[in-house]
TISE-406536 format. One line per 2 residues: number of its first residue (from 1); for each residue y, z, x of N, C-alpha, C, O. Coordinates in steps of 0.1 Angstrom, whole numbers. Last residue first. Example, Ala and Ser with C-alpha at 12.3 -4.5 7.8 and 13.67 -1.06 7.14 Angstrom:
2
2 = -22/71/128/-11/71/137/0/79/129/11/80/134  -57/78/132/-45/78/123/-33/78/132/-33/85/142 .
//
This chain:
256
256 = 96/212/115/89/200/118/98/190/125/94/179/129  110/234/106/103/235/119/96/222/124/92/222/135 .
254 = 120/227/82/130/229/93/123/230/106/130/228/117  97/227/66/103/215/70/113/216/81/114/207/90 .
252 = 95/255/63/84/247/71/90/234/75/87/229/86  116/260/47/117/264/61/106/258/70/108/256/82 .
250 = 107/249/23/119/244/29/120/248/44/123/239/52  84/264/18/83/250/19/95/244/26/94/236/35 .
248 = 95/290/16/86/287/26/84/272/29/83/267/40  111/286/-7/118/289/6/108/286/17/112/280/27 .
246 = 90/283/-26/100/272/-24/107/274/-11/110/264/-3  77/308/-24/70/295/-21/80/284/-18/77/276/-9 .
244 = 97/326/-32/91/327/-18/84/314/-14/85/309/-3  103/317/-58/113/317/-48/107/317/-34/112/310/-25 .
242 = 77/296/-73/83/309/-69/93/308/-58/93/298/-50  65/273/-78/76/276/-87/82/290/-83/91/294/-90 .
240 = 44/270/-60/54/259/-60/66/263/-68/77/257/-67  26/290/-64/37/293/-55/47/282/-55/58/284/-50 .
238 = 7/278/-81/15/289/-86/28/291/-77/39/293/-82  7/242/-76/2/256/-74/11/266/-80/23/263/-82 .
236 = 4/212/-95/12/222/-89/4/235/-87/-5/238/-95  -4/177/-96/-6/191/-99/3/200/-91/8/196/-80 .
234 = 3/145/-113/2/154/-101/0/168/-105/2/172/-117  4/133/-138/2/125/-126/1/133/-113/-3/127/-103 .
232 = 9/151/-157/-1/142/-160/-5/133/-147/-16/127/-147  32/164/-149/19/170/-146/7/162/-150/-5/166/-147 .
230 = 53/149/-161/50/148/-146/36/153/-143/29/147/-134  51/159/-187/48/145/-184/45/143/-169/35/136/-166 .
228 = 59/186/-183/46/183/-189/42/169/-186/30/166/-183  82/198/-174/74/189/-165/61/185/-170/52/181/-162 .
226 = 114/204/-184/100/204/-189/92/194/-180/96/182/-180  138/221/-166/132/208/-169/117/210/-173/109/216/-166 .
224 = 163/242/-174/149/242/-172/143/228/-176/144/224/-188  189/261/-166/186/247/-167/171/245/-164/167/247/-152 .
222 = 209/288/-175/196/283/-173/195/268/-175/199/263/-185  236/295/-177/227/305/-173/213/299/-169/206/305/-160 .
220 = 265/282/-165/253/277/-172/241/286/-168/237/286/-156  297/293/-168/284/295/-161/273/291/-170/272/295/-181 .
218 = 320/293/-182/316/280/-177/302/281/-170/296/271/-166  327/319/-187/322/311/-199/317/297/-195/312/290/-203 .
216 = 313/335/-157/324/331/-167/318/323/-178/306/321/-179  299/363/-140/298/350/-146/309/347/-156/315/357/-161 .
214 = 312/382/-113/310/381/-128/309/366/-132/317/358/-128  293/379/-83/306/378/-90/304/377/-105/293/370/-108 .
212 = 275/392/-55/276/388/-69/290/388/-74/299/396/-69  271/378/-23/278/388/-31/279/383/-45/282/372/-48 .
210 = 244/375/1/253/369/-9/260/381/-17/254/392/-17  225/365/29/233/375/22/242/368/12/247/357/15 .
208 = 192/354/30/206/349/31/215/359/23/213/360/11  165/355/30/172/365/38/186/360/40/191/362/51 .
206 = 151/339/13/155/332/25/163/342/34/167/338/45  149/355/-9/137/351/-2/140/345/12/131/346/21 .
204 = 176/357/-16/169/369/-11/156/365/-3/154/371/7  180/331/-25/187/336/-14/181/348/-8/180/349/5 .
202 = 162/331/-47/160/321/-36/167/326/-23/162/326/-12  173/350/-63/159/352/-57/157/343/-46/150/347/-36 .
200 = 196/338/-71/197/349/-63/184/353/-56/183/357/-45  186/318/-88/192/314/-75/193/326/-66/191/324/-54 .
198 = 154/319/-103/168/325/-102/173/322/-88/167/324/-78  137/290/-114/137/302/-105/152/306/-104/161/298/-105 .
196 = 114/275/-139/127/277/-133/127/290/-124/119/299/-126  83/259/-133/91/270/-138/104/271/-131/105/268/-119 .
194 = 71/235/-121/70/238/-136/79/249/-141/82/249/-153  94/217/-99/82/226/-101/82/230/-116/93/230/-122 .
192 = 105/183/-109/107/197/-105/94/205/-105/84/200/-110  116/157/-125/109/160/-112/114/174/-108/125/176/-104 .
190 = 110/138/-155/116/150/-148/109/153/-136/96/153/-136  111/103/-158/103/115/-155/112/126/-149/120/124/-140 .
188 = 111/72/-175/119/84/-171/109/96/-168/100/98/-176  93/53/-182/106/49/-177/114/60/-171/123/58/-163 .
186 = 59/62/-169/70/62/-179/83/57/-173/85/57/-161  35/41/-154/43/52/-154/54/51/-164/58/40/-168 .
184 = 13/23/-150/17/27/-164/26/40/-164/24/49/-172  -5/37/-122/0/26/-130/6/32/-143/3/43/-147 .
182 = -2/56/-92/-5/55/-107/2/43/-113/13/39/-109  6/61/-67/-9/58/-69/-12/56/-84/-24/55/-87 .
180 = 31/70/-66/29/56/-62/14/51/-65/11/39/-64  29/97/-72/34/87/-83/31/73/-79/28/64/-88 .
178 = 22/108/-48/12/108/-59/16/97/-69/8/91/-75  47/107/-35/36/99/-30/25/98/-40/19/87/-42 .
176 = 61/125/-50/65/111/-50/54/102/-45/52/91/-50  47/149/-44/48/144/-58/51/129/-58/45/121/-65 .
174 = 51/152/-16/38/151/-22/38/145/-36/29/136/-39  79/155/-16/73/143/-9/59/141/-14/54/130/-16 .
172 = 81/179/-30/87/167/-35/81/154/-29/77/145/-36  68/196/-12/62/194/-25/68/181/-31/60/173/-37 .
170 = 88/195/8/74/191/11/67/188/-2/60/178/-2  111/205/-6/111/191/0/97/186/3/94/175/1 .
168 = 105/223/-36/106/223/-22/105/208/-17/99/200/-23  125/224/-66/113/220/-59/115/220/-44/126/217/-40 .
166 = 137/239/-96/137/236/-82/124/230/-78/114/230/-85  157/247/-123/145/240/-119/146/235/-105/156/229/-101 .
164 = 174/278/-123/174/264/-123/160/259/-120/152/266/-114  194/305/-135/181/300/-132/181/285/-132/188/279/-141 .
162 = 219/328/-124/215/316/-131/202/311/-126/199/312/-114  208/362/-120/216/351/-116/211/339/-123/200/339/-128 .
160 = 209/394/-138/202/383/-132/213/372/-128/224/373/-131  223/412/-153/221/415/-139/214/404/-131/213/405/-119 .
158 = 230/405/-178/218/413/-177/214/416/-162/203/421/-160  253/390/-175/255/403/-180/242/412/-179/243/424/-178 .
156 = 249/373/-142/250/374/-157/250/388/-162/248/397/-154  268/363/-115/258/373/-120/260/374/-135/271/377/-139 .
154 = 273/337/-92/276/343/-105/264/352/-109/252/349/-106  278/344/-57/270/338/-68/272/345/-81/273/357/-81 .
152 = 292/336/-25/292/344/-38/284/336/-48/283/324/-48  290/340/10/286/333/-2/286/342/-14/281/353/-14 .
150 = 296/349/35/305/353/24/302/346/11/310/346/2  283/322/54/287/336/53/297/338/42/307/330/41 .
148 = 267/297/32/275/301/44/279/315/43/279/321/32  246/273/17/249/287/20/258/288/32/256/280/42 .
146 = 237/248/8/252/250/10/256/264/13/268/268/14  210/250/7/216/240/16/230/243/18/236/239/29 .
144 = 208/271/-12/202/272/1/208/263/11/212/267/22  229/260/-31/226/274/-28/220/276/-14/226/282/-6 .
142 = 232/233/-35/244/241/-32/241/255/-28/250/262/-23  205/214/-19/212/220/-30/224/228/-25/227/229/-13 .
140 = 187/206/-1/197/196/-5/206/201/-16/213/194/-22  173/229/1/178/223/14/188/212/11/197/210/19 .
138 = 153/222/-26/157/232/-16/161/226/-3/154/218/3  166/204/-51/157/203/-40/162/213/-30/173/212/-25 .
136 = 169/206/-86/174/210/-73/163/209/-63/152/214/-65  155/177/-103/161/190/-103/166/194/-89/168/185/-81 .
134 = 159/143/-112/155/153/-101/163/166/-103/175/167/-105  145/121/-129/156/131/-132/152/143/-123/145/152/-127 .
132 = 139/90/-119/135/103/-117/146/113/-119/156/114/-111  130/61/-136/142/69/-132/137/84/-131/132/90/-141 .
130 = 110/35/-127/110/49/-132/122/56/-127/124/57/-115  102/1/-134/109/11/-127/107/25/-134/103/25/-146 .
128 = 97/-35/-133/92/-21/-136/99/-10/-128/102/-12/-116  122/-57/-143/114/-52/-132/109/-38/-135/118/-30/-140 .
126 = 140/-62/-165/126/-66/-166/117/-61/-154/105/-61/-156  160/-35/-177/158/-45/-166/143/-49/-167/134/-41/-169 .
124 = 164/-14/-194/165/-27/-199/162/-38/-190/160/-50/-193  162/8/-177/152/7/-188/152/-7/-194/142/-11/-200 .
122 = 184/4/-160/170/2/-155/160/0/-166/151/-7/-165  205/10/-178/204/-3/-172/190/-6/-167/184/-16/-170 .
120 = 199/37/-182/199/28/-193/198/13/-188/191/5/-194  202/48/-156/189/49/-163/188/39/-174/178/32/-176 .
118 = 230/44/-153/220/37/-144/206/37/-150/199/27/-150  240/61/-172/243/46/-173/232/38/-164/227/28/-169 .
116 = 233/85/-160/227/81/-173/229/66/-176/220/59/-181  249/84/-138/234/84/-136/227/80/-149/217/73/-149 .
114 = 274/85/-150/270/73/-143/255/72/-140/249/61/-140  273/111/-160/274/100/-169/270/87/-163/264/78/-169 .
112 = 272/126/-136/261/126/-145/261/115/-155/251/109/-158  298/120/-126/286/117/-118/274/116/-128/266/107/-127 .
110 = 315/130/-145/314/116/-144/302/112/-136/296/101/-139  298/156/-164/306/151/-153/305/136/-152/296/130/-158 .
108 = 281/163/-184/294/170/-184/303/165/-173/315/168/-173  257/147/-205/264/148/-192/278/154/-193/285/150/-202 .
106 = 234/153/-223/248/157/-226/255/159/-212/259/170/-208  206/141/-242/213/143/-230/227/146/-233/232/143/-243 .
104 = 176/150/-262/190/146/-260/195/148/-246/189/156/-238  142/139/-252/152/147/-259/166/142/-256/169/132/-250 .
102 = 124/128/-235/127/121/-248/137/128/-256/141/123/-267  122/146/-214/127/132/-212/131/125/-225/141/117/-225 .
100 = 133/179/-222/123/169/-221/129/155/-220/141/153/-225  140/211/-213/146/198/-214/136/187/-212/130/187/-201 .
98 = 137/240/-231/130/231/-222/135/217/-224/135/212/-235  171/254/-236/157/253/-239/150/243/-228/156/239/-219 .
96 = 203/237/-239/194/249/-238/180/245/-240/177/235/-246  226/218/-220/217/219/-231/207/231/-229/203/233/-217 .
94 = 247/213/-203/244/227/-206/234/228/-217/234/239/-224  234/184/-188/245/192/-190/241/207/-192/233/212/-185 .
92 = 215/164/-184/213/173/-195/225/182/-198/225/188/-208  222/151/-161/225/144/-173/222/152/-185/226/149/-196 .
90 = 215/167/-140/228/169/-145/231/161/-158/240/164/-165  191/160/-130/190/169/-141/204/171/-147/205/177/-158 .
88 = 193/125/-121/196/139/-119/195/147/-132/197/142/-143  177/98/-104/187/102/-114/189/117/-111/186/122/-100 .
86 = 166/74/-83/169/89/-84/181/92/-93/192/88/-90  140/52/-91/154/54/-89/157/69/-91/151/76/-100 .
84 = 115/32/-79/118/46/-83/132/49/-80/137/48/-69  99/3/-89/111/9/-82/113/23/-88/113/25/-100 .
82 = 71/-17/-82/76/-6/-90/87/1/-82/86/5/-71  76/-52/-77/72/-39/-72/78/-28/-80/89/-29/-85 .
80 = 88/-75/-86/77/-70/-94/72/-56/-89/64/-50/-96  110/-80/-68/98/-89/-69/86/-84/-76/75/-87/-73 .
78 = 133/-66/-62/120/-59/-60/108/-68/-61/98/-65/-56  159/-75/-66/152/-80/-54/138/-74/-52/131/-78/-43 .
76 = 167/-62/-89/168/-77/-88/160/-82/-77/154/-93/-78  165/-36/-81/156/-41/-92/156/-56/-91/145/-62/-93 .
74 = 187/-34/-63/173/-32/-59/163/-37/-69/153/-44/-64  208/-40/-80/206/-49/-69/192/-47/-63/185/-56/-60 .
72 = 207/-18/-97/205/-31/-103/202/-41/-91/193/-50/-93  213/3/-80/200/3/-87/197/-11/-92/186/-16/-90 .
70 = 239/-4/-72/229/-3/-62/215/-4/-69/206/-10/-63  252/-1/-98/252/-14/-90/241/-14/-80/233/-24/-79 .
68 = 249/25/-104/242/15/-113/241/2/-105/231/-5/-106  264/37/-84/250/41/-86/242/30/-94/231/27/-91 .
66 = 290/28/-86/281/21/-76/267/25/-78/258/18/-73  303/45/-102/297/34/-109/288/26/-99/279/18/-103 .
64 = 317/62/-85/304/66/-90/296/55/-97/284/55/-97  332/47/-57/332/49/-71/318/53/-76/308/47/-71 .
62 = 335/67/-27/331/55/-34/330/58/-49/328/69/-53  340/91/-15/352/83/-19/348/71/-27/356/64/-33 .
60 = 320/120/-24/322/106/-18/334/100/-23/339/102/-35  318/143/-39/325/143/-26/327/130/-19/334/129/-9 .
58 = 286/137/-53/299/144/-53/305/145/-39/298/147/-29  273/104/-44/272/118/-48/286/124/-48/295/118/-44 .
56 = 257/73/-48/270/80/-46/269/94/-52/264/96/-63  228/61/-30/236/64/-42/249/71/-38/251/75/-27 .
54 = 195/54/-21/209/51/-19/217/55/-32/212/52/-43  168/56/-26/175/69/-23/191/67/-22/198/77/-23 .
52 = 146/40/-42/160/38/-39/167/51/-38/171/57/-48  114/32/-32/123/43/-36/137/40/-32/140/38/-20 .
50 = 89/10/-43/102/11/-36/109/24/-42/110/26/-54  57/-3/-38/65/7/-44/78/9/-36/78/8/-24 .
48 = 48/-26/-26/41/-22/-38/50/-11/-46/49/-11/-58  63/-54/-9/63/-39/-13/55/-37/-26/55/-45/-35 .
46 = 66/-80/-2/53/-74/-1/52/-60/-5/41/-54/-3  100/-76/6/89/-85/4/76/-78/7/74/-72/17 .
44 = 121/-60/12/113/-56/1/101/-65/-1/92/-62/-9  136/-73/31/131/-59/34/120/-55/24/111/-47/27 .
42 = 143/-96/18/134/-97/29/128/-84/33/116/-83/36  160/-87/-2/147/-93/-6/138/-94/6/125/-92/4 .
40 = 181/-78/15/173/-68/6/160/-74/2/150/-67/3  190/-102/26/185/-91/34/176/-81/27/166/-77/32 .
38 = 198/-115/2/188/-121/11/181/-110/20/169/-110/21  218/-98/-9/205/-101/-17/194/-106/-8/183/-103/-10 .
36 = 235/-72/2/231/-85/7/218/-89/1/207/-84/5  237/-46/-6/246/-56/-12/243/-70/-8/249/-79/-14 .
34 = 220/-32/10/216/-35/-3/224/-45/-10/220/-52/-19  213/-39/42/225/-38/34/220/-42/19/217/-54/17 .
32 = 193/-21/63/193/-30/52/205/-28/44/208/-17/39  200/-5/86/189/-14/86/189/-25/75/186/-36/78 .
30 = 222/10/79/223/2/91/212/-8/92/213/-18/99  213/24/57/223/13/55/224/4/67/227/-8/65 .
28 = 178/27/65/191/32/63/201/21/60/197/9/61  143/30/57/155/22/60/168/29/57/169/36/47 .
26 = 110/35/63/122/42/60/134/35/65/136/32/77  81/25/51/92/20/58/104/27/54/109/25/43 .
24 = 52/46/54/63/41/46/73/35/55/74/39/67  20/61/54/29/51/59/40/48/49/37/48/37 .
22 = 14/97/52/11/83/51/22/74/56/32/79/61  34/121/39/21/119/44/17/104/41/17/100/30 .
20 = 66/134/47/58/124/41/45/122/47/44/121/59  82/151/61/72/157/52/63/147/46/53/151/39 .
18 = 102/137/73/92/144/82/81/151/74/71/155/80  115/126/49/108/118/59/98/125/68/87/121/69 .
16 = 129/144/33/116/139/29/108/133/40/96/134/41  153/150/45/144/161/42/130/156/39/120/162/43 .
14 = 165/126/47/162/133/60/153/145/57/146/149/66  168/119/20/159/111/29/155/119/42/144/118/46 .
12 = 188/137/13/174/138/7/164/130/16/153/135/18  210/130/29/204/143/30/190/144/25/181/150/31 .
10 = 205/95/41/212/106/34/204/119/35/193/120/41  189/75/50/198/82/60/205/94/54/212/101/61 .
8 = 176/59/33/169/71/38/177/79/48/173/89/53  180/36/18/190/46/18/185/60/23/189/70/18 .
6 = 147/30/6/160/25/9/170/37/9/169/46/1  114/28/16/124/38/13/138/32/16/141/30/28 .
4 = 85/12/5/98/11/12/108/21/7/109/23/-5  51/9/10/61/17/4/74/15/12/74/17/24 .
2 = 22/-9/5/35/-9/13/45/-2/5/49/-6/-6  -12/0/8/0/0/0/12/0/9/13/8/18 .
//
């Protein structure tokens, strides 16, 4: 099987590459210009699965609409290979309860809105694809990856901290690899470990000091991705959803 990773020079690509089991062609913007149709088609020739990691994130000067453009250019050049596009749990906004792929979406930011636009474009495109609604990835997140001395974290009235769906980078690599071995994948998949984890527990497990601050009316207490669909294609252990397990996965990657 020929697997091609586009845009692998970003934070997520750098986390995934050392944890990937098996062969894959990891390309950066310096290797392949996605905006050049001929160069892109050449890089993707003979591919069975393509992961498009390229995209615009918070803090970039590039327009967020480029997320849809990059995805469309990849799909146009894929030649029938299954394309995996990285969307985000942010498209659910502050919706409550277990968030399922077939349920409502409520993006609260321009970034989230453009990711939803990307998903809709991909769903209508003739080339096969799956949009991956990715939860927080340990090390690429604002908590573990963004920690610095003096870090503050919202604390809810019950004394807990906000809970989010997370996944360790090693487990993410395993999950993505497993998806390439399946046919008839859905158009959209939530990607995370099965249970949400409290952010404060993650920092404690990593021995990173933090200071609680009162939550505000803008604090989203819980974002929980239902992974029932994902679990049809891969399996999880109990530790994959625990703060200790997620941190161990992240720190294992730092040693490779």
